[in-house]
C-alpha positions in Angstrom: 72.7 94.0 108.7 76.0 92.6 108.9 77.5 89.5 106.5 76.1 86.3 106.8 78.5 85.5 109.7 77.7 88.0 111.9 73.9 87.1 110.9 74.7 83.3 112.6 76.5 84.9 115.5 73.8 87.0 116.9 70.8 84.2 115.8 73.6 82.3 118.5 73.6 84.6 120.8 70.4 85.3 121.0 69.2 81.9 120.9 71.3 80.9 123.2 70.2 82.4 126.4 66.6 80.6 126.4 68.2 77.4 125.8 70.5 78.6 128.6 67.4 79.0 131.0 66.2 75.3 129.8 69.5 73.8 131.0 68.9 75.5 134.2 65.5 74.2 134.9 66.4 70.7 133.7 68.7 71.0 135.6 71.5 69.7 133.5 75.5 71.4 134.3 77.0 70.0 130.9 74.0 71.2 128.8 74.2 74.8 130.4 78.2 74.8 130.1 77.9 73.6 126.7 75.7 76.6 125.9 77.3 79.1 128.2 80.5 78.7 125.9 78.9 79.1 122.8 76.7 82.5 123.2 80.9 83.4 124.6 82.3 82.3 121.8 79.5 84.4 119.2 79.2 87.5 121.4 83.1 87.6 120.9 83.0 87.3 117.4 80.7 89.7 117.2 82.6 92.4 118.9 86.2 91.9 117.2 84.4 92.2 113.9 83.3 95.2 115.3 79.4 94.1 114.3 76.6 96.4 114.0 74.4 94.0 115.1 76.0 94.6 118.4 74.5 98.4 118.3 71.2 97.2 117.4 71.3 94.8 120.3 72.1 97.4 122.7 68.9 99.6 121.7 67.0 96.6 122.0 68.2 96.9 126.3 70.2 93.2 125.1 73.7 95.1 126.0 77.1 93.3 126.7 76.4 94.0 130.3 72.7 92.5 130.6 74.2 89.6 128.5 76.3 88.4 131.3 74.0 89.5 134.3 71.9 87.3 132.5 73.9 84.6 131.9 75.4 85.1 136.0 71.5 84.7 136.8 70.7 81.7 135.2 74.0 80.1 136.8 72.7 80.6 140.0 69.3 79.3 139.0 71.2 76.3 137.7 72.6 75.9 141.3 69.1 76.6 143.0 68.1 73.7 140.7 70.3 71.5 141.9 69.5 72.0 145.5 72.8 73.8 146.0 70.8 76.8 147.5 71.8 75.8 151.2 75.5 75.1 150.4 77.9 77.4 150.9 79.2 78.3 147.0 75.9 79.5 146.3 76.4 82.2 148.8 79.6 82.9 147.7 77.9 82.8 143.5 76.1 85.3 145.0 78.5 87.0 146.8 80.9 87.0 143.5 78.8 88.6 141.2 77.7 91.1 143.6 81.1 92.4 144.2 81.9 91.7 140.8 79.3 94.5 139.3 80.3 96.5 142.1 84.2 96.6 140.6 82.6 97.7 137.4 81.6 101.5 138.2 85.2 102.3 139.3 86.8 100.4 136.8 84.3 102.4 134.1 85.0 105.5 135.5 88.9 105.6 136.2 88.7 104.3 132.0 86.6 107.3 131.2 88.7 109.7 133.1 91.8 108.3 131.7 90.7 108.6 127.8 89.0 112.2 128.6 92.5 113.3 130.3 94.5 112.0 127.5 92.0 113.7 124.7 93.9 116.7 123.6 92.5 120.0 122.7 94.6 120.2 119.7 96.1 116.8 117.8 99.1 117.2 115.7 100.9 115.6 112.9 104.6 116.8 112.2 104.4 119.2 115.0 107.7 119.5 117.9 105.8 119.9 120.4 107.9 117.2 122.8 110.5 119.8 123.0 108.2 121.9 124.2 105.5 119.8 126.9 105.6 117.0 128.5 103.2 114.2 127.2 103.6 111.0 129.3 103.3 107.6 127.5 99.8 106.1 126.9 98.6 103.4 129.2 99.2 99.6 127.9 97.6 99.1 125.0 96.1 96.1 127.0 94.4 98.4 129.7 92.1 100.8 127.4 91.3 98.4 124.5 88.3 97.1 124.1 88.6 97.6 128.4 84.5 96.9 129.2 84.5 93.7 127.1 88.2 92.4 129.0 86.9 93.6 132.3 83.4 91.5 132.1 85.0 88.2 130.8 87.0 88.1 134.0 83.8 86.2 135.2 84.7 83.5 133.2 86.9 82.5 136.0 83.9 82.2 138.6 81.4 80.6 136.1 84.1 77.9 135.1 84.7 76.9 138.7 80.9 77.1 140.1 80.4 74.7 136.9 82.8 72.4 137.5 82.0 72.6 141.6 78.5 71.5 140.5 79.5 68.9 138.7 81.8 67.1 140.9 80.5 68.0 144.1 82.5 69.9 145.8 82.4 73.4 146.6 86.6 73.9 146.2 86.7 74.8 142.4 83.9 77.4 142.9 86.0 79.1 145.6 89.0 78.9 143.2 87.5 80.5 140.3 85.4 83.2 142.6 89.1 83.8 143.8 90.3 84.2 140.6 87.9 86.5 139.1 87.3 89.1 141.9 91.6 89.4 141.9 91.8 89.9 138.7 89.1 92.5 139.0 90.8 94.1 141.9 94.3 94.2 140.0 92.5 95.6 136.6 90.9 98.2 138.8 94.6 99.0 140.8 96.1 98.7 137.1 94.7 102.0 136.0 94.8 104.2 138.9 98.5 105.2 138.5 97.2 106.7 134.8 94.9 109.4 136.9 97.4 111.2 139.1 100.8 112.5 139.2 103.6 112.9 135.9 101.6 110.1 133.7 98.3 113.0 133.6 98.8 115.1 129.9 99.3 118.5 130.3 96.4 120.7 130.6 94.6 122.3 127.3 96.0 125.8 128.3 99.6 124.4 128.3 98.7 122.5 125.0 97.2 124.9 123.0 100.3 127.5 124.3 102.9 125.1 123.0 100.9 125.2 119.5 101.3 128.5 119.3 105.1 128.9 120.3 105.8 125.9 118.0 103.5 128.3 115.1 105.7 131.4 115.9 108.6 129.8 115.3 107.1 127.8 112.2 106.0 130.5 110.7 103.1 128.9 108.3 102.1 131.0 105.1 99.7 128.9 103.3 97.2 126.9 105.1 95.0 123.9 103.7 91.9 123.8 105.9 89.5 121.3 106.0 86.2 119.9 107.7 84.2 117.3 107.0 83.0 113.6 107.7 85.1 110.1 107.6 83.7 109.7 103.9 85.0 112.9 102.8 88.4 112.7 103.4 89.5 111.9 100.1 88.5 115.7 99.7 91.9 116.7 101.6 94.2 113.6 101.0 94.2 114.7 97.2 95.7 117.4 97.8 98.8 116.7 100.4 101.1 115.8 97.7 100.3 119.1 96.1 101.1 120.9 99.8 104.4 118.9 100.0 105.4 121.3 96.7 104.3 124.6 97.8 107.8 127.2 97.8 106.0 128.7 100.8 105.9 127.1 104.3 102.5 125.1 104.2 100.5 123.6 107.3 97.2 121.2 107.0 94.3 122.5 109.5 91.8 119.7 110.3 88.5 120.1 112.2 87.4 116.5 113.3 90.1 114.0 115.1 88.7 111.5 112.4 89.6 113.0 109.8 92.9 113.0 110.8 92.8 109.4 111.4 92.2 109.0 108.0 94.4 111.6 106.8 96.9 110.3 104.4 100.8 110.2 105.2 102.3 113.1 104.6 105.3 115.8 105.2 103.9 118.6 105.8 102.9 120.0 109.5 99.0 119.2 110.6 96.8 120.7 113.1 93.7 118.8 114.0 91.7 121.6 116.0 88.1 120.4 116.9 87.1 123.8 118.8 85.9 126.3 117.1 87.3 129.0 120.0 90.8 127.3 119.7 90.7 127.8 116.5 90.0 131.1 116.6 92.6 132.0 119.2 95.1 130.3 117.4 98.1 132.4 116.5 98.1 131.9 112.8 99.6 135.4 112.0 101.2 135.1 109.9 99.3 132.9 107.0 98.8 134.7 104.4 96.7 132.4 102.1 94.2 129.7 103.6 93.0 127.0 100.7 89.6 125.3 101.3 88.8 122.0 99.7 85.3 121.8 100.7 82.3 124.2 101.2 81.3 123.1 105.0 80.1 125.6 108.0 83.0 125.3 109.8 84.9 127.1 107.3 84.0 130.3 108.9 85.8 129.6 111.9 88.7 131.0 109.6 87.1 133.0 106.8 86.3 135.7 109.3 90.0 136.6 109.3 90.8 139.0 107.2 94.7 138.9 107.3 94.4 136.3 105.4 93.3 136.0 101.5 90.7 132.8 101.3 90.9 130.7 98.2 88.2 127.7 97.4 90.1 125.3 95.4 87.6 122.3 95.8 87.8 118.7 95.8 87.6 118.1 92.0 86.6 119.7 88.7 83.4 118.8 86.9 79.7 119.9 85.7 77.7 119.1 88.9 76.1 122.0 90.4 78.5 122.1 93.9 81.1 123.5 91.3 79.0 126.1 91.3 77.9 126.9 94.9 76.8 130.6 95.3 78.8 130.2 98.8 81.6 130.5 96.9 80.7 134.2 97.0 83.1 134.0 100.3 86.0 133.7 99.1 88.4 135.9 98.1 89.3 133.8 95.0 87.7 130.4 93.2 90.4 128.7 91.6 89.6 126.7 88.6 91.4 123.8 87.0 91.0 125.5 83.7 88.5 128.0 81.1 86.0 125.8 81.6 85.7 126.2 85.5 85.5 130.2 84.8 82.7 129.8 82.4 80.8 127.5 84.6 80.4 130.7 87.1 79.8 133.0 84.8 76.7 130.3 82.9 75.3 129.7 86.5 75.3 133.4 87.3 75.6 132.7 91.2 77.7 136.2 92.1 81.4 135.2 91.6 82.9 137.5 89.7 85.3 136.7 86.8 88.1 138.6 88.2 88.2 136.8 91.5 88.8 133.2 89.1 92.1 132.4 88.6 92.7 129.0 86.5 95.6 127.2 88.0 95.7 123.4 86.4 95.2 119.9 88.3 98.5 119.4 90.0 97.3 115.8 91.0 97.3 115.1 87.7 100.8 115.2 87.2 101.3 111.2 87.5 98.8 110.6 84.6 101.3 109.9 81.5 100.4 111.1 77.5 99.5 108.7 75.3 102.0 107.6 72.6 100.2 104.2 70.9 99.7 101.1 71.8 103.1 99.4 72.1 104.4 97.6 69.5 104.0 94.1 70.2 101.3 94.4 72.5 97.1 94.0 71.8 95.3 97.5 73.3 94.1 97.9 77.1 90.8 99.0 77.4 90.2 100.3 81.1 85.8 100.2 82.0 85.7 102.2 85.4 82.2 102.8 85.8 81.0 105.0 88.5 78.5 103.4 91.1 74.5 104.0 91.7 74.6 107.1 93.4 72.3 107.8 96.1 69.0 107.8 94.0 67.2 105.4 91.3 68.4 107.8 88.6 69.3 105.5 85.4 72.0 107.8 84.8 74.1 107.5 87.4 76.0 104.6 86.0 76.4 102.1 83.5 76.5 99.0 85.2 72.7 99.1 85.6 72.1 98.9 81.9 75.0 98.8 79.9 77.9 97.1 82.0 77.5 93.6 80.7 76.7 94.6 77.1 79.9 97.0 77.6 82.0 94.1 78.7 80.9 91.5 76.0 81.6 93.5 73.3 85.2 93.9 74.5 86.0 90.6 74.9 84.8 89.1 71.5 86.5 92.3 70.4 88.7 91.2 66.9 91.6 92.3 66.0 91.6 91.4 70.5 92.0 93.8 73.5 92.4 93.0 77.1 89.6 94.3 79.2 90.6 96.0 83.2 87.3 96.2 85.0 87.7 99.2 87.8 84.6 99.3 89.4 83.8 102.2 91.8 84.9 101.1 95.8 81.2 102.1 96.5 78.9 100.1 93.4 76.6 98.1 95.2 76.7 99.4 98.8 73.0 101.2 97.7 71.3 99.3 95.2 71.1 94.9 95.0 70.6 95.4 91.1 73.7 97.1 90.7 75.9 94.9 93.1 74.5 91.7 90.9 75.2 93.4 88.0 78.9 93.8 89.2 78.9 90.1 90.0 77.7 89.2 86.7 80.4 91.7 85.2 83.5 90.2 87.2 81.8 86.4 85.9 82.1 87.4 82.4 85.9 88.9 82.8 87.3 86.0 84.4 85.6 83.6 82.1 87.2 85.5 79.5 90.3 85.6 81.4 90.3 81.5 81.8 89.2 81.5 78.0 92.2 83.0 76.7 94.7 81.2 79.1 93.9 78.4 77.0 94.3 79.9 73.8 97.4 79.0 71.7 97.5 82.5 70.2 98.3 83.9 73.1 102.3 83.4 74.4 103.2 83.6 78.3 106.8 84.8 79.5 106.4 82.4 82.5 110.0 83.1 83.9 109.5 86.7 83.6 106.4 86.6 85.6 108.0 84.7 88.4 110.4 87.5 88.6 108.4 90.1 88.7 106.2 88.1 91.8 109.2 87.1 93.3 110.3 91.1 92.9 106.2 91.9 94.5 107.0 89.8 97.4 109.7 91.6 98.2 108.8 94.5 97.8 106.0 93.9 100.0 107.6 92.9 102.9 109.9 95.8 102.6 106.7 97.7 102.6 105.6 96.3 105.8 108.8 96.2 107.2 108.7 100.1 107.2 105.0 100.4 107.8 106.4 98.4 111.0 108.9 100.1 111.9 106.8 103.5 112.1 104.4 102.1 115.0 101.2 102.3 116.2 100.8 105.3 118.6 99.2 104.8 121.8 96.8 107.3 121.8 95.7 110.8 120.3 98.4 112.0 122.9 101.3 110.0 122.1 100.7 110.3 118.6 100.9 114.2 119.1 103.9 113.8 120.9 105.9 111.0 118.5 104.3 111.7 115.4 107.1 113.7 113.1 107.3 111.3 109.8 110.6 110.2 109.0 111.1 111.6 105.7 113.8 109.3 104.6 111.2 106.8 105.2 108.3 108.2 104.0 110.4 109.1 100.5 111.5 105.1 100.5 107.7 104.0 101.0 107.0 106.7 97.7 109.3 104.9 95.7 108.9 101.2 96.7 105.1 101.7 95.7 106.0 103.1 92.6 108.3 100.0 92.1 105.5 97.9 93.2 103.1 99.1 90.9 105.7 98.4 87.7 106.1 95.4 89.2 102.5 94.5 89.5 101.6 94.8 86.0 104.7 93.1 84.7 103.4 90.1 87.0 100.7 88.4 84.7 100.6 88.9 80.7 99.6 91.6 78.7 97.3 90.5 77.0 95.3 88.8 80.6 91.6 90.3 81.5 92.0 91.3 84.6 88.7 92.9 87.8 91.1 95.3 90.3 89.3 96.4 92.8 91.2 97.9 96.3 93.2 100.2 96.9 95.5 99.0 94.9 96.8 99.8 92.0 95.5 103.1 92.0 92.7 104.3 89.5 95.7 106.9 87.9 98.2 103.6 87.7 95.1 101.7 85.1 94.7 104.8 83.2 98.3 104.4 82.5 98.8 100.5 81.5 95.6 101.6 79.2 94.8 102.6 75.8 91.5 103.9 76.1 88.9 104.2 79.1 84.4 103.3 79.1 83.1 105.3 82.3 80.1 107.7 83.2 79.7 111.1 84.0 82.3 111.6 87.0 85.5 113.0 87.8 87.0 110.0 86.6 86.8 111.0 83.0 87.6 114.9 83.3 90.5 112.8 84.9 91.4 110.5 81.7 91.4 113.6 79.5 94.7 114.4 80.9 95.8 111.6 79.1 94.9 112.8 75.6 93.6 108.7 75.3 90.1 108.0 73.1 87.6 107.7 75.7 83.5 106.4 75.6 81.2 107.7 78.0 77.6 105.9 78.4 74.2 107.7 77.9 72.5 105.2 80.5 69.9 107.9 80.8 68.9 108.0 77.2 69.6 111.8 76.8 70.2 111.7 72.7 74.2 112.6 71.9 73.9 116.2 71.3 71.8 116.7 74.6 74.2 114.5 76.2 77.2 116.5 75.3 75.4 120.2 75.7 75.1 119.0 79.5 78.5 117.5 79.8 81.1 119.7 79.1 83.7 116.3 79.3 82.2 114.2 77.0 82.5 116.5 74.2 85.3 114.7 72.7 84.3 111.2 73.3 82.5 108.5 71.9 78.9 108.2 73.2 77.3 105.0 73.9 74.0 103.8 73.7 73.1 101.5 76.7 73.6 98.4 73.8 77.2 99.6 73.7 77.1 99.2 69.5 79.3 102.4 69.1 82.5 100.1 70.6 83.5 99.7 67.2 84.3 103.8 67.4 86.5 103.8 70.1 88.4 100.4 69.2 89.3 101.9 65.6 90.8 105.0 67.4 93.3 102.6 69.9 94.2 100.8 66.9 95.0 103.4 64.0 95.3 106.8 65.8 96.2 108.6 62.7 92.6 107.7 61.7 91.7 108.8 64.9 88.6 111.4 64.5 88.2 113.0 67.6 91.8 113.3 68.3 92.0 117.5 67.5 88.7 117.8 70.0 90.0 116.0 73.0 93.5 118.2 72.4 91.5 121.4 72.6 89.1 119.9 75.0 92.0 119.1 77.6 92.9 122.6 77.4 89.8 123.9 77.9 88.9 121.7 80.9 92.7 121.6 82.4 94.1 124.4 81.1 97.5 124.4 79.3 100.6 122.1 79.5 102.9 125.1 80.1 103.6 126.2 82.6 102.9 123.0 84.8 100.1 122.9 87.0 102.0 123.1 90.5 103.9 126.0 88.9 100.8 127.4 88.3 99.8 127.1 91.8 102.6 128.2 93.3 102.2 131.5 90.9 98.5 131.9 92.5 99.8 131.6 96.1 102.3 134.0 95.5 100.2 136.2 93.7 97.4 136.3 96.4 100.0 136.2 99.3 101.2 139.6 98.0 97.7 140.9 97.8 97.1 139.9 101.0 100.2 141.7 102.4 99.1 144.8 100.5 95.9 144.5 102.2 97.9 144.3 105.5 100.1 147.0 105.0 97.1 149.3 104.0 95.5 148.4 107.8 98.6 149.3 109.4 99.6 152.4 107.6 95.6 153.7 108.6 96.2 152.6 112.3 99.4 154.3 112.3 97.7 157.9 110.9 94.9 158.0 113.6 96.6 156.9 116.4 95.7 160.4 117.7 92.5 158.7 117.7 93.0 156.1 120.7 89.6 154.6 120.1 89.8 154.1 116.5 93.7 152.7 116.6 91.7 150.5 119.2 89.3 149.2 116.7 91.6 148.8 114.4 94.3 146.8 116.1 91.8 144.8 117.6 89.9 144.0 113.8 93.1 141.7 113.5 92.0 138.5 114.9 93.8 134.9 115.3 96.3 136.1 117.9 96.2 134.7 121.3 95.8 138.5 123.5 96.8 137.1 126.9 97.3 133.3 128.5 94.1 133.9 130.1 92.5 136.9 128.1 89.1 137.1 126.6 88.4 134.3 123.5 86.4 135.4 120.8 82.9 134.1 120.4 82.4 131.6 117.4 79.4 134.0 116.6 81.7 137.0 116.1 81.8 137.0 112.5 
């Protein structure tokens, strides 16, 4: 329903209009003016916040245009009640508002036409289309951004002028305001007109697609990462960007939704967003030999139908969830898992994926996670509490926040010898469940209170000078990052971003280096014994892994990733399955300290951190790490590149066999033609037929 401020603003809008009517009936110019100002400001606030309530108002026929129209009608009522209905200004007001709404139609039509014409059939990043087609600059940002709201607010001049005219009993201010409103409205429409004709119109779809094919023919991509999904699933493709940058072959990322492109993290890899299935299937991807899929979605069929490349499901995580053994995986040529556990998972599930079609390639994303060398001398141990969120149902096994969270944190902050607690909740925590949100707030309060008590404890000393230097370094790095982000520039629209969206590699590398420096300075900017609640994107979860000596979490991919560090960890059996059953159902917890909701078993985890030589689960953690994630050598990215190369060779062998067969039956024109057309993915003619999306 929105924040309290948004609810208050919506209430002011809805209550303001009855008050406007009352002020008009009294009549009172000053009461009307004050109430109108409140409705204008509250409405503007809701729009600036992008409030969900604005959409709800539209659903109940109280949309933006209706609210402006009602306010203008009530102003005319005010003039009539003040006995001005026989005055020329009264008729001027009526004519003004009729003309004003007459301008809304051409304004709206022009805005829609400009946006449609500048909507590219494909959008790209790191693809050189600028040298191949002419894409004109986007209209000035002020013309199209929130255009309807801006156009409607031009009535302010007329409203103010008419109220002043009514207050001072002179028509002059009213006609001045009317002239300003109508004049500005006409100028707005005239300012939009150049962008629907001449050289300000982007090229048509055929020209853009031909330019993309021309670029593809020059670039010759060999490995494609294909992705389709909703805005919330963008993280699934973002986790593979760095891996794609490290491929030995020429990489390409193909997206199917514009919203994913908008939420794509910065990368040096060429990106093509192709919303239309027909456009994708007619795109020249004839040089691609390996296609990688991070999610099982319906739109995968548009690329899976191409036989000249091998198709691989790489997923977006490696866990014991049912999604990790989806029967749909049978459609791929191979399924790549991190380690032996993924292979066994498919064998147990028996969903039709053959063992020969599974390759173990490790998890390249886990490279930043450092292995544990023990607690550095002179520093107290750090324990990370990283619970997952409550999920979409009320299963008690979803998260430890509700039943165990406070017990875990309370025992950790009171541990003797002391430890430091880092609390990093899942970003979705509390978004569905009010109970989870309340528990999160109580845990946050516990950590902050313990932090304040520790700051006042004389046993813990602080190097104020070192912290000040780190803070100064943080300020410097953040200023430079802001400068680099600003210098990249905000593109006017999709067409302009496609034209100019080629990453500056030097800037990209500098930003990566600065983010690493920021992370180092961040941890030095406060005492190493200070309890801390960590929310937001920075520091990242893996950064928290690296400064921690142990972790407490729930069943999620967080646990599987943390295992890469080799550090002790504990997992909460919030569903109270019992230790043996909990381990049987969840491979990743087989080397964990299993906690009940009372967290009485935490002592075992802390003992392992304080004395690694006496850690009873160290050997099991090593075995489990190899089982889940594969061996440390060769490096995962090397394993991944080897798998890509092997599969590319298989694709080449298959394609060569098809060509050989086609050559062998050349005497039969009909069969030869059939074999030739069995290799889709190439544009056969500039005006030729396209493959239908149902041709599988």
